[in-house]
matplotlib code that plots the C-alpha trace (Angstrom):
import matplotlib.pyplot as plt

x = [21.6, 19.6, 19.0, 17.5, 15.8, 12.6, 12.2, 14.4, 14.6, 11.5, 8.5, 9.6, 12.3, 13.8, 17.0, 18.6, 17.8, 19.4, 22.5, 22.5, 22.4, 25.2, 27.6, 26.8, 25.7, 23.7, 21.6, 18.3, 17.9, 15.3, 14.6, 13.3, 12.0, 12.4, 13.3, 16.4, 16.7, 16.7, 20.4, 20.1, 17.0, 18.9, 21.8, 19.5, 18.1, 21.5, 22.6, 19.6, 20.4, 24.0, 23.2, 20.7, 23.0, 20.8, 23.6, 27.4, 27.8, 25.3, 25.7, 23.9, 23.2, 21.7, 20.9, 18.6, 17.7, 16.2, 16.1, 13.2, 10.9, 11.8, 9.7, 12.3, 10.3, 10.6, 14.1, 13.8, 13.7, 15.3, 18.7, 19.0, 19.1, 21.3, 21.6, 24.0, 24.7, 26.9, 27.3, 28.9, 29.6, 28.5, 29.9, 29.8, 31.9, 31.7, 31.9, 28.2, 28.0, 24.4, 21.6, 18.1, 15.4, 12.0, 8.9, 6.1, 3.6, 2.8, 1.6, 1.7, 5.1, 7.2, 5.6, 6.5, 3.4, 3.0, 1.5, -1.0, -2.3, -6.0, -8.3, -11.9, -12.5, -11.9, -10.6, -6.9, -5.8, -4.5, -1.1, 1.5, 4.5, 6.9, 8.8, 6.9, 7.9, 6.8, 10.3, 9.8, 8.0, 10.4, 13.4, 11.9, 11.3, 14.8, 16.7, 14.6, 14.9, 18.6, 19.3, 17.2, 18.5, 22.2, 22.1, 20.3, 22.7, 25.8, 24.5, 23.7, 27.2, 28.9, 30.7, 31.1, 31.5, 35.3, 35.4, 33.8, 36.0, 33.2, 29.5, 28.2, 24.6, 22.3, 23.3, 20.0, 20.4, 23.5, 21.5, 19.9, 23.1, 25.0, 22.2, 22.4, 26.2, 26.2, 23.6, 25.3, 28.7, 30.6, 33.4, 33.2, 35.9, 33.8, 30.9, 31.1, 29.2, 29.2, 25.9, 27.7, 29.1, 26.6, 23.3, 20.7, 21.0, 18.6, 19.6, 22.7, 24.2, 25.6, 27.6, 28.7, 30.1, 31.6, 33.4, 34.7, 36.1, 37.8, 39.3, 40.7, 42.3, 40.1, 38.9, 40.9, 40.4, 39.5, 37.8, 34.3, 31.7, 28.1, 25.6, 22.2, 19.4, 15.8, 13.4, 10.0, 7.6, 8.5, 11.5, 14.7, 17.7, 21.1, 24.0, 27.4, 30.0, 33.7, 35.5]
y = [-81.4, -78.9, -79.6, -77.1, -79.0, -78.6, -82.3, -85.1, -88.6, -89.5, -87.7, -89.5, -90.0, -86.6, -86.0, -84.7, -88.1, -90.0, -87.8, -88.4, -92.2, -92.1, -90.1, -92.0, -88.9, -88.9, -85.7, -84.2, -83.9, -82.1, -80.7, -77.3, -75.7, -72.0, -72.7, -70.8, -68.9, -72.1, -72.2, -68.8, -69.9, -73.0, -70.9, -68.6, -71.6, -73.0, -69.6, -69.7, -73.2, -72.4, -69.0, -70.5, -73.3, -76.0, -77.1, -76.8, -77.8, -77.7, -79.2, -76.9, -78.4, -77.1, -80.0, -79.8, -81.8, -79.1, -81.4, -83.2, -80.2, -79.1, -79.2, -80.5, -79.2, -75.7, -74.7, -71.3, -72.7, -76.2, -75.0, -72.6, -75.2, -77.8, -80.3, -79.8, -79.9, -78.1, -77.8, -75.8, -76.4, -73.7, -73.5, -70.9, -67.9, -64.4, -65.3, -64.7, -61.0, -60.5, -62.4, -61.6, -63.7, -62.6, -64.0, -62.6, -65.3, -65.6, -68.6, -66.9, -65.5, -68.6, -72.0, -75.7, -77.8, -81.2, -84.7, -86.3, -89.8, -90.1, -89.8, -90.9, -88.1, -85.0, -83.8, -82.9, -79.8, -80.3, -78.6, -78.6, -80.3, -78.3, -75.1, -72.0, -68.4, -64.9, -63.7, -59.9, -59.6, -61.9, -59.9, -56.7, -58.4, -59.9, -56.7, -54.8, -57.4, -58.0, -54.3, -54.0, -57.1, -56.5, -52.9, -54.0, -56.8, -54.7, -51.9, -54.3, -55.8, -52.4, -53.2, -51.1, -52.2, -51.7, -54.1, -57.0, -59.5, -61.1, -60.8, -64.3, -64.5, -67.3, -68.2, -67.4, -64.7, -62.7, -59.6, -59.4, -59.4, -57.2, -54.6, -55.0, -54.9, -51.6, -50.0, -51.2, -50.0, -53.3, -53.8, -56.5, -58.5, -58.6, -60.4, -64.2, -65.8, -69.4, -69.8, -70.2, -73.6, -74.9, -73.4, -72.4, -75.1, -73.3, -73.5, -75.5, -72.6, -70.5, -73.3, -74.6, -71.1, -70.8, -74.1, -73.1, -69.8, -71.6, -74.3, -71.6, -69.7, -66.6, -66.6, -67.0, -66.8, -63.3, -62.3, -60.8, -62.1, -61.2, -63.8, -63.0, -65.0, -64.8, -67.6, -69.0, -68.4, -65.7, -65.7, -63.8, -63.7, -62.1, -62.5, -61.0, -63.5, -63.2, -66.4]
z = [280.5, 278.5, 274.9, 272.4, 269.6, 267.6, 267.4, 268.7, 267.4, 269.4, 270.9, 274.0, 275.3, 274.9, 273.1, 276.3, 278.0, 275.1, 275.4, 279.2, 278.6, 276.0, 278.1, 281.3, 283.2, 286.4, 286.3, 285.2, 281.4, 279.4, 275.9, 275.1, 271.9, 271.1, 267.5, 266.2, 269.5, 271.5, 272.3, 274.0, 275.9, 277.1, 278.0, 280.0, 281.9, 282.5, 284.0, 286.3, 287.5, 288.2, 289.7, 292.1, 293.2, 291.8, 289.5, 289.4, 285.7, 282.9, 279.4, 277.0, 273.5, 270.3, 267.9, 264.8, 261.7, 259.6, 256.5, 258.2, 257.6, 254.1, 251.0, 248.5, 245.5, 246.9, 245.7, 247.2, 250.7, 250.8, 249.8, 252.7, 255.6, 257.1, 260.0, 262.9, 266.6, 269.0, 272.8, 275.6, 279.3, 281.7, 285.2, 287.9, 287.2, 285.9, 282.2, 281.3, 281.6, 280.5, 278.7, 277.4, 275.9, 274.5, 272.9, 270.7, 270.0, 266.3, 264.2, 260.8, 259.9, 260.5, 260.9, 260.8, 260.9, 262.5, 261.9, 264.3, 264.8, 263.9, 266.9, 267.2, 269.8, 267.8, 264.5, 264.5, 262.7, 259.2, 259.1, 256.4, 257.9, 255.9, 256.8, 255.7, 256.2, 255.2, 254.4, 254.1, 257.5, 259.2, 257.9, 259.4, 262.7, 262.7, 262.1, 264.7, 267.4, 266.9, 267.2, 270.3, 272.0, 271.3, 272.5, 275.7, 276.6, 275.8, 278.0, 280.8, 280.5, 280.3, 277.1, 273.9, 270.3, 270.5, 273.5, 271.5, 269.7, 267.7, 267.1, 266.6, 265.3, 264.6, 261.0, 259.3, 256.8, 255.8, 254.9, 258.3, 260.1, 257.6, 258.2, 262.0, 262.0, 260.2, 262.4, 265.6, 264.4, 264.2, 261.7, 259.0, 260.8, 264.0, 262.4, 262.3, 259.5, 258.4, 256.6, 253.3, 254.3, 257.0, 255.9, 258.6, 261.3, 263.6, 267.3, 266.5, 264.5, 267.3, 269.1, 265.6, 264.8, 268.2, 267.9, 264.4, 265.7, 268.6, 266.4, 264.0, 266.9, 266.2, 269.8, 273.0, 276.8, 277.9, 274.6, 274.8, 272.4, 271.7, 270.7, 269.1, 267.6, 266.4, 265.4, 265.2, 268.0, 267.5, 269.8, 270.2, 272.4, 273.0, 275.4, 276.2, 277.3, 278.4, 277.5]

ax = plt.figure().add_subplot(projection="3d")
ax.plot(x, y, z, "-o")
ax.set_aspect("equal")
plt.show()
């Protein structure tokens, strides 16, 4: 069980271990944190486990409570986010055509601080626990990284824009993905966006959107989809999948 989350219910045990307990599974379980790109990071690790033969089936989860980090006096930020969770099962097969993850360490553009217990052995850093972002710079990073990553995974998978049923991005900012969609050559009906009714749910946003599309009958077996995300870290990811 691989669970992408920025913060589970406890520092320990992990959220993945709590899920393992609740579903009665007998398997390793671990959390990972790559912020909004975390679901794709977890998917990449799951692919490595299955591909190496270490696992036959991997439960990949994205679960976030973004409302924990918001400054509710900052109306320009707090209205943008939501809480959510979603999951997929990955098994051996040829469905995952290509995947890419990247990181570019940065602690200025997009930061969520932390709280620490007092220690007599050294001063802990004083960090604002709320979500802070330099929007303009993050926008530029996002558009550039989405264009790069999507082009690379599509090339690696040998698929063209017309082969893709749906581009499913991390639900962060409509303007980012409208700009990327136009530059990549996707049609309006190929872009899946649900930020207007979910808000930004970080690493939960892609599996949430995927589930909605499946429930509405907009995706079916054999369809090719492209996933893409960017987030704090800074991190990015993209993947081509045949359902």
